[in-house]
Structures are given as structure tokens and as C-alpha cells.
PLY file of the C-alpha trace (Angstrom):
ply
format ascii 1.0
element vertex 186
property float x
property float y
property float z
element edge 185
property int vertex1
property int vertex2
end_header
0.05 0.01 -0.06
1.66 3.42 -0.78
2.13 5.95 1.89
0.14 9.20 1.96
2.28 12.07 0.47
2.21 14.30 3.38
4.76 11.79 4.61
7.45 12.06 2.12
11.14 13.31 3.36
10.44 16.54 2.26
7.08 16.98 3.99
8.33 15.75 7.38
11.57 17.23 7.15
9.46 20.46 6.97
7.40 19.99 9.83
10.16 19.09 11.94
12.26 22.33 11.26
8.77 24.31 11.94
8.78 21.81 15.70
12.46 23.06 16.24
12.28 26.49 15.85
8.87 26.93 17.80
9.77 24.76 20.39
13.49 23.59 20.52
15.26 20.18 20.24
12.85 19.22 23.39
9.90 20.00 21.42
11.19 17.93 18.29
9.80 14.06 18.62
8.27 11.64 16.71
5.56 11.60 18.54
4.95 15.80 18.03
5.86 15.33 14.52
3.61 12.33 13.33
0.60 14.93 15.45
1.85 17.59 13.11
1.39 15.77 10.21
-1.36 13.73 11.12
-0.55 10.25 10.74
0.67 7.66 13.27
4.34 8.12 14.57
5.58 4.49 13.37
4.89 6.14 9.94
7.45 8.21 10.01
10.22 5.53 10.66
9.99 4.58 6.89
12.01 7.73 6.77
13.51 8.73 10.16
14.17 5.41 12.24
14.10 7.43 15.22
14.78 11.32 16.30
18.70 10.88 15.79
17.97 10.19 12.22
15.65 13.09 11.99
17.85 15.57 13.46
20.68 14.56 11.10
19.07 15.21 8.31
17.65 18.44 10.01
21.50 19.02 10.73
22.73 18.02 6.69
19.51 20.36 5.34
20.38 23.59 7.19
24.33 23.07 6.33
22.88 23.35 2.25
20.93 25.72 3.42
23.78 28.21 5.09
26.01 26.92 2.14
23.84 28.55 -0.61
23.27 31.35 1.48
27.44 32.21 1.66
27.17 31.01 -2.08
24.63 34.20 -2.84
26.13 36.40 -0.86
29.43 35.99 -2.08
28.89 36.94 -5.48
28.93 40.58 -4.35
32.20 42.92 -5.35
35.22 41.89 -4.95
36.64 39.72 -1.98
36.86 42.14 0.93
32.89 42.82 -0.11
32.04 39.44 -0.64
33.92 38.55 2.51
31.92 40.67 4.52
28.14 39.73 2.57
28.73 36.30 3.56
29.76 36.85 6.94
26.04 39.23 6.79
24.37 36.23 5.66
26.05 33.79 8.07
25.16 35.71 10.76
21.55 36.44 9.26
21.24 32.37 9.34
21.80 32.23 12.98
19.37 34.54 13.47
16.56 33.48 11.40
17.15 29.95 12.29
18.77 30.07 15.84
17.57 26.22 17.10
18.34 24.94 13.32
21.76 26.84 14.14
22.19 25.44 17.47
21.41 21.88 15.96
24.03 22.19 13.37
27.04 22.73 15.93
25.92 19.74 17.98
28.90 18.09 17.80
27.62 14.73 18.11
25.39 15.32 15.29
27.95 16.57 12.59
30.36 13.91 12.93
26.76 11.91 12.17
26.15 14.23 9.01
27.29 13.33 5.54
30.45 14.63 4.74
28.85 16.08 1.61
26.12 18.56 3.33
28.82 20.87 4.86
31.03 21.13 2.32
29.53 23.87 0.67
29.81 25.99 3.26
33.55 25.51 4.12
34.17 25.44 0.43
33.13 28.85 0.57
34.81 30.06 3.17
37.72 28.88 2.25
36.99 30.35 -1.12
36.29 33.31 0.91
39.62 33.70 2.83
41.49 32.31 -0.18
40.88 35.42 -2.33
42.36 37.89 0.34
45.24 35.35 1.33
46.33 33.93 -2.13
46.42 30.64 -1.03
43.34 28.59 -2.25
43.84 26.19 0.97
44.31 29.00 3.95
43.21 26.77 6.76
44.13 28.69 9.09
42.68 31.93 7.90
39.34 29.98 7.23
39.25 28.88 10.71
39.85 32.07 11.91
36.88 33.34 9.59
34.35 30.91 11.13
35.13 31.07 14.69
34.80 34.97 14.47
31.43 34.19 12.92
30.31 32.07 15.17
31.64 33.55 18.56
29.80 36.47 17.27
26.45 34.79 16.37
26.88 33.05 20.12
27.56 36.53 21.55
24.75 38.22 19.86
21.98 35.38 20.69
23.02 35.14 24.56
22.28 39.14 25.00
26.43 39.73 25.93
26.08 42.66 23.85
23.67 44.14 25.86
21.05 46.70 25.48
23.72 49.05 22.89
24.38 46.47 21.07
27.84 45.51 19.34
28.67 49.12 18.27
30.21 48.20 14.93
32.22 44.87 16.27
31.17 43.17 13.23
32.85 45.33 10.71
35.53 45.91 12.74
36.34 42.50 13.21
35.73 41.55 9.48
38.26 44.61 8.57
40.80 43.46 10.60
40.68 39.97 9.76
40.40 40.74 6.01
43.35 43.17 6.81
45.33 39.81 8.27
44.55 37.83 5.31
46.05 40.59 3.29
49.12 40.35 5.12
49.55 36.39 4.94
49.92 37.04 0.95
52.56 38.82 1.67
0 1
1 2
2 3
3 4
4 5
5 6
6 7
7 8
8 9
9 10
10 11
11 12
12 13
13 14
14 15
15 16
16 17
17 18
18 19
19 20
20 21
21 22
22 23
23 24
24 25
25 26
26 27
27 28
28 29
29 30
30 31
31 32
32 33
33 34
34 35
35 36
36 37
37 38
38 39
39 40
40 41
41 42
42 43
43 44
44 45
45 46
46 47
47 48
48 49
49 50
50 51
51 52
52 53
53 54
54 55
55 56
56 57
57 58
58 59
59 60
60 61
61 62
62 63
63 64
64 65
65 66
66 67
67 68
68 69
69 70
70 71
71 72
72 73
73 74
74 75
75 76
76 77
77 78
78 79
79 80
80 81
81 82
82 83
83 84
84 85
85 86
86 87
87 88
88 89
89 90
90 91
91 92
92 93
93 94
94 95
95 96
96 97
97 98
98 99
99 100
100 101
101 102
102 103
103 104
104 105
105 106
106 107
107 108
108 109
109 110
110 111
111 112
112 113
113 114
114 115
115 116
116 117
117 118
118 119
119 120
120 121
121 122
122 123
123 124
124 125
125 126
126 127
127 128
128 129
129 130
130 131
131 132
132 133
133 134
134 135
135 136
136 137
137 138
138 139
139 140
140 141
141 142
142 143
143 144
144 145
145 146
146 147
147 148
148 149
149 150
150 151
151 152
152 153
153 154
154 155
155 156
156 157
157 158
158 159
159 160
160 161
161 162
162 163
163 164
164 165
165 166
166 167
167 168
168 169
169 170
170 171
171 172
172 173
173 174
174 175
175 176
176 177
177 178
178 179
179 180
180 181
181 182
182 183
183 184
184 185
């Protein structure tokens, strides 16, 4: 007997994203997901055998979406403008999808996700810094940029910037990183 279309992997994933963003990781369960889709929980097991498999699929989905956002944003202007645009896109993704972003940064789930799902993010970060350092495989610079963005996203989300905000900290940090990346080029 064919399964109803509302239990397709895509429909399940979209409903899971909604549950995740509304209630966080605790609000995401196969039982709640089945209720949202109007099916019985066992019908979900055909696509996702357990909650971990569903979370890994969400991480992979998030990696693809973030990678696409970075690629699109980084088409702006020269190397510094592209780096800045991609940085802002990264932070916008973290702001817009905070719970998905948290899930994507979970080391346990990231280790289970396919390496392919995160490649677009990493490749774009490498390309952005490589355009400034003139080293297409400048892992140290890529890690520096990613660390800065992840740290900024975490500080922003936690409210640590306080009521006055970061006061241009993003732009100052990006300028400093870009200058350091250019200096690496010699």
C-alpha cells in the first residue's frame, strides 16, 4: 500500500523544522511530528528510524541552506565585499534559524551527518579567505573567520552585547580579519 504524500521525507523535514524552531530540540519528537502531520508515529520510521536520524537530516538540510546563502551572498563585488556579504549572510542565517543553527553546531550530530552536506559552507569560507590570502587552501584563515562568525553569533544570541549592541564590532572584526588575511598574502 502506498504511503500518503504527507509523509514524504520533504514534508516530514519541513514539519520537523517548524517544530524545532517553535520548541527547540525538546519540542522535536517523532510523536509531536506525527501529530503535526496527522499520521501515526510508526509511519515516520520508514523515513527516519529515530529522532537522531531526523536531527541528522535537519543538520544536513541546514548545512545546505547555509552553504547556499553564503554562495549567493559572496557574489558581491571584490574579495573584501564578498567576505563581508557572506559574513552578514552567515549571521542572518543564525538569527533567522537559531535552533537549527544550534543543532548544526552539535558535535555529536555533525559527526553523523554526511561530509557532503557541510562542504559548500567550508568550500565557500576557504574561497573567501583564499581570495585575500592568495592560498586557496588556507585552513588557518578559514578557521579564524568561522570562529569569529560563530563567536559573534553566540554572543549576539545570548544578549552579551547588552542593550547598546555591538557598536560596529562586526565591521571592525571583518576589517581586521581582511587586513590580516591580505598580510598573509605577502
